N, C-alpha and C positions, 0 to 999 in steps of 0.2 A: 660688801667691801671686806670683811674679815674673811671671807671664804676665798676671795681674789688674793688677798695677802698670803694665805696658806698655801693655795694652788701655785702662786707665782714663786713663793719660797722654795717649794719642793721642785719645781721645774727650773729654777735657778740652780739648785743644788745638782740637778742632774744634767742638765744641758749646758749651764752656763749663763752668764748674763747677756753676752753679745747675741747669741741666737733668739733669746727671749725678746729682746728689743727688736730684732728684725720681725718676729712672729707679730708684736704688738704694732709695728710700723705697717706691716703688711695688712692687719686687720682694719686699721684706721684707714688707710688708702683704698681697701676693697670697699668698706661701707660709703666712704665719699664717692667712689667712682659709681657704685651702684645707685646712690642718689642723685648723681648727675645724669645717668642715662635712663633711669625710670621715668616714664611720662607722667607719673602721678603730679609732679610739681610744676608741669608746664602751664598751669593756670596762673602761675605767679609771673612768668613771662608775658603772658597775654595782657595782665593788668598794667604791667609797667609799659607796654608798648602802646596801650591805650592813652596812658596819662601823657607819654612824650607827644602823641599826636595832637591832644588837646591843648 
């Protein structure tokens, strides 16, 4: 966490705060999109469908 504060502080001085917020937002949205699209978590959907049927 201190390393993130150090890097964020330096990038905030170089780029500004607004591009830094966009970068963080794109990183969060990208990870969420990958999590939705990867088939790794599909077993959770199958269990929920089985519960709805029974």
